[in-house]
C-alpha positions in Angstrom: 0.0 -0.1 0.0 3.1 2.2 0.3 3.0 2.9 -3.4 -0.5 4.1 -3.4 0.5 6.8 -0.8 3.1 8.0 -3.3 0.9 10.6 -5.3 3.6 11.2 -7.9 3.1 7.8 -9.1 0.3 7.1 -11.7 -1.6 3.8 -11.2 0.0 2.6 -14.4 3.4 3.0 -12.5 2.1 1.4 -9.5 0.8 -1.6 -11.5 4.2 -1.9 -13.3 6.1 -1.9 -9.8 4.1 -4.6 -8.4 4.1 -6.7 -11.6 0.8 -6.3 -13.2 0.8 -5.9 -16.9 -1.8 -3.3 -17.1 -4.0 -1.0 -14.8 -7.0 -2.9 -15.3 -5.5 -6.1 -13.6 -4.4 -4.1 -10.7 -7.9 -2.4 -10.3 -9.4 -5.8 -10.5 -7.0 -7.2 -7.8 -7.4 -4.1 -5.4 -11.1 -4.4 -5.7 -10.9 -8.1 -4.7 -8.5 -7.2 -1.6 -10.0 -4.0 -0.4 -13.5 -4.0 -1.9 -12.7 -0.4 -3.2 -11.3 0.9 -6.4 -7.5 1.8 -6.4 -8.4 5.6 -6.3 -10.6 5.3 -3.1 -7.7 3.3 -1.5 -5.3 6.0 -2.4 -7.8 8.7 -1.2 -8.3 6.9 2.2 -4.7 6.3 3.0 -3.8 10.1 2.4 -6.7 11.3 4.9 
């Protein structure tokens, strides 16, 4: 989740750094794990 806190990184960059081939795969995985979209997770971590 640390990568989500780095707002300088796009979701595409986060996906690549954690080994996903594209943002859609990252979105699906995060939604399965957290029940939220990656942008919602990012917002929650920053507040």
